[in-house]
C-alpha positions as CSV (number, residue, x, y, z in Angstrom):
1,M,-20.0,-2.5,4.8
2,I,-17.6,-5.4,5.7
3,E,-15.8,-3.8,9.1
4,F,-13.3,-6.6,8.5
5,V,-12.2,-10.0,7.6
6,R,-10.4,-12.7,10.0
7,G,-9.0,-15.6,8.4
8,T,-5.9,-17.6,7.2
9,V,-4.4,-16.2,3.7
10,A,-5.0,-18.4,1.2
11,D,-3.3,-16.5,-1.8
12,V,-0.7,-13.7,-2.3
13,N,-0.2,-11.8,-5.4
14,P,1.1,-8.3,-6.9
15,E,-2.6,-6.9,-6.3
16,Y,-4.4,-8.7,-3.9
17,I,-4.5,-10.9,-0.9
18,V,-7.6,-13.7,-0.6
19,I,-8.5,-14.4,2.9
20,D,-10.3,-17.9,3.6
21,H,-13.0,-16.9,6.2
22,H,-14.6,-20.8,7.0
23,G,-14.4,-21.8,3.4
24,L,-15.5,-18.6,1.8
25,G,-12.6,-16.6,-0.1
26,Y,-12.4,-12.7,0.1
27,L,-10.4,-11.2,-2.7
28,I,-9.0,-8.2,-1.0
29,H,-7.0,-5.6,-2.8
30,T,-4.2,-4.1,-0.4
31,P,-1.4,-1.7,-0.8
32,N,1.2,-3.9,-0.3
33,P,0.0,-7.8,-0.4
34,Y,3.7,-9.0,0.3
35,I,3.4,-8.0,4.1
36,Y,1.3,-11.4,4.1
37,N,2.4,-15.2,4.0
38,V,0.1,-18.0,2.7
39,S,-0.6,-19.6,5.6
40,Q,-3.0,-22.5,6.7
41,E,-2.0,-21.6,10.3
42,N,-1.9,-18.2,11.2
43,E,-5.1,-16.0,11.4
44,V,-5.0,-12.2,10.5
45,T,-7.5,-9.6,10.7
46,V,-7.9,-7.4,7.8
47,Y,-9.9,-4.1,8.3
48,T,-11.9,-3.3,5.0
49,Y,-13.5,-0.6,3.1
50,Q,-16.2,-1.7,0.3
51,H,-16.0,0.5,-2.7
52,V,-19.0,0.5,-4.9
53,R,-19.5,2.2,-8.4
54,E,-21.7,1.4,-11.2
55,D,-19.3,-0.8,-12.9
56,V,-16.9,-1.8,-9.8
57,L,-17.2,-3.8,-6.5
58,A,-14.5,-3.9,-4.8
59,L,-12.7,-4.5,-1.5
60,Y,-10.0,-2.9,0.4
61,G,-7.9,-4.1,3.3
62,F,-5.8,-2.7,5.4
63,A,-3.7,-3.6,8.6
64,S,-5.3,-1.2,10.9
65,R,-8.6,0.9,11.0
66,K,-6.8,4.3,10.8
67,E,-4.9,3.2,8.0
68,R,-8.5,2.7,6.5
69,S,-9.2,5.9,7.7
70,L,-6.6,7.6,5.6
71,F,-7.5,6.0,2.5
72,M,-10.7,7.1,2.7
73,K,-9.7,10.7,3.8
74,L,-8.0,10.5,0.6
75,L,-10.7,8.9,-1.5
76,N,-12.4,11.9,-0.7
77,V,-10.4,14.5,-2.3
78,T,-11.3,15.0,-5.7
79,G,-9.0,13.7,-8.6
80,I,-7.8,10.6,-6.1
81,G,-9.6,7.3,-6.5
82,P,-8.4,4.0,-5.0
83,K,-5.3,3.0,-7.3
84,G,-3.8,6.6,-6.4
85,A,-4.5,6.2,-2.6
86,M,-3.1,2.8,-2.7
87,A,-0.2,3.8,-4.1
88,I,0.2,6.4,-1.4
89,L,-0.4,3.9,1.7
90,A,1.9,1.4,-0.2
91,F,4.5,3.8,0.7
92,G,4.4,3.1,3.9
93,R,5.6,6.4,5.8
94,P,2.4,8.0,6.8
95,E,4.0,10.4,8.6
96,Q,6.0,11.8,5.8
97,V,2.5,12.0,3.7
98,V,1.1,13.9,6.5
99,G,4.2,16.1,7.0
100,A,3.9,16.8,3.4
101,I,0.4,17.9,3.8
102,E,1.0,20.2,6.6
103,D,4.1,21.8,5.2
104,E,2.2,22.0,1.5
105,N,5.1,20.5,0.0
106,E,3.7,19.5,-3.3
107,S,7.0,18.8,-5.0
108,F,6.7,15.1,-2.7
109,L,3.1,14.4,-3.5
110,V,3.4,15.0,-7.1
111,K,6.3,11.7,-6.7
112,F,3.1,9.3,-6.4
113,P,1.4,7.8,-9.4
114,G,-1.9,9.8,-10.7
115,V,-0.5,12.8,-8.2
116,G,-0.2,16.0,-10.5
117,K,0.3,19.1,-9.4
118,K,-3.3,20.2,-9.3
119,T,-4.6,17.1,-7.6
120,A,-1.3,17.5,-4.9
121,R,-2.8,21.3,-4.1
122,Q,-6.4,19.8,-3.7
123,I,-5.0,16.9,-1.1
124,I,-3.6,20.0,1.0
125,L,-6.6,22.2,0.2
126,D,-8.6,19.1,1.5
127,L,-6.7,17.5,4.1
128,K,-4.4,19.9,5.8
129,G,-4.8,20.3,9.6
130,K,-7.2,16.6,9.7
131,L,-4.6,14.3,9.7
132,A,-2.7,14.7,12.9
133,D,-4.6,11.9,14.7
134,L,-3.8,9.2,12.1
135,V,0.1,9.8,12.5
136,D,1.0,7.1,15.2
137,T,1.2,3.4,16.3
138,G,-2.2,2.9,14.7
139,L,-0.6,3.1,11.1
140,V,2.1,0.9,11.9
141,Q,1.6,-2.5,10.0
142,G,1.6,-4.8,13.0
143,N,-1.0,-7.5,11.3
144,V,1.8,-9.0,9.2
145,I,3.1,-12.5,8.9
146,N,6.5,-11.3,6.9
147,P,8.7,-9.7,9.3
148,D,11.4,-7.4,8.3
149,H,14.0,-9.3,9.5
150,E,13.2,-12.1,7.5
151,L,15.8,-13.2,4.6
152,V,15.2,-15.5,1.8
153,T,17.7,-17.1,0.1
154,S,15.7,-17.4,-3.4
155,T,15.6,-13.9,-4.6
156,M,15.0,-13.8,-7.9
157,K,11.3,-14.8,-7.5
158,E,11.1,-12.3,-4.6
159,L,12.1,-9.5,-7.0
160,E,10.0,-10.2,-9.8
161,E,7.1,-10.0,-7.5
162,A,7.9,-6.8,-5.9
163,I,8.4,-5.2,-9.6
164,E,5.1,-6.8,-10.7
165,A,3.1,-5.3,-7.3
166,L,5.1,-1.6,-8.2
167,K,3.5,-1.7,-11.8
168,V,0.1,-2.5,-10.0
169,L,0.5,0.6,-8.2
170,G,1.3,2.3,-11.0
171,Y,4.7,3.2,-11.6
172,A,6.1,3.2,-14.9
173,E,8.2,0.6,-16.4
174,R,11.1,3.0,-16.9
175,E,11.0,4.2,-13.2
176,I,10.9,1.0,-12.3
177,K,14.3,-0.5,-14.6
178,K,16.3,2.8,-13.2
179,I,16.0,1.7,-9.7
180,T,16.3,-2.1,-10.5
181,P,19.9,-2.1,-10.3
182,I,19.6,-1.1,-6.6
183,L,17.1,-4.0,-6.0
184,E,19.3,-6.5,-7.4
185,K,22.3,-5.8,-5.5
186,E,19.9,-6.9,-2.2
187,N,18.8,-10.3,-0.8
188,M,15.5,-9.5,0.5
189,S,12.0,-10.7,0.6
190,T,9.3,-9.4,-1.6
191,D,8.0,-6.8,1.2
192,Q,11.6,-5.8,1.9
193,Y,11.9,-5.1,-2.1
194,I,9.0,-3.2,-2.3
195,K,9.7,-1.3,0.6
196,L,13.1,-0.3,-0.8
197,A,11.6,0.3,-4.2
198,L,9.1,3.0,-2.9
199,Q,11.8,4.7,-1.0
200,Q,14.0,5.0,-4.0
201,L,10.6,5.9,-5.9
202,V,9.1,8.7,-3.8
203,Q,12.5,10.3,-1.9
204,G,15.3,9.4,-4.7
205,R,13.1,11.0,-7.5
């Protein structure tokens, strides 16, 4: 297993990033690719999980080992695949996810793409009481190059990138269209648009 990849960010798109490690490009799927910026100067460390199936060999990456640990615990739940686990992590508020599991709050969990009532119940059954050690600063995405306070002047491209990222996470077009007017009022980076959109999609529904 590849523990981590350290290098510069060569490419960022709605589904993955590419890390250039001494001339070798690693394609890594991440919950929110836009926390990273393409840069030939700044190195980042991405903690990885290699997902292997008969027809799939994919590398998933996270800002911390604890974020990766949460992803792996979610994968152990029947009915949760990599895409569903990534959508939950992309929400960016692991303490609320853990709180919902501890409180057996199924109505919160079913708001994520691919999580129905049966799967929400399974998440609670499998993970309740097993995640408390993951909710701390270790899950804060501190390995990023795109800080929250950074604003951009050209928002059309950033908004389009954010919408594409939401589709990759599994949110339906009708859901995205419902919150688009809220996003259009803001002047944000792609990362910030994604965070605001997820807040509206998960908490506002």
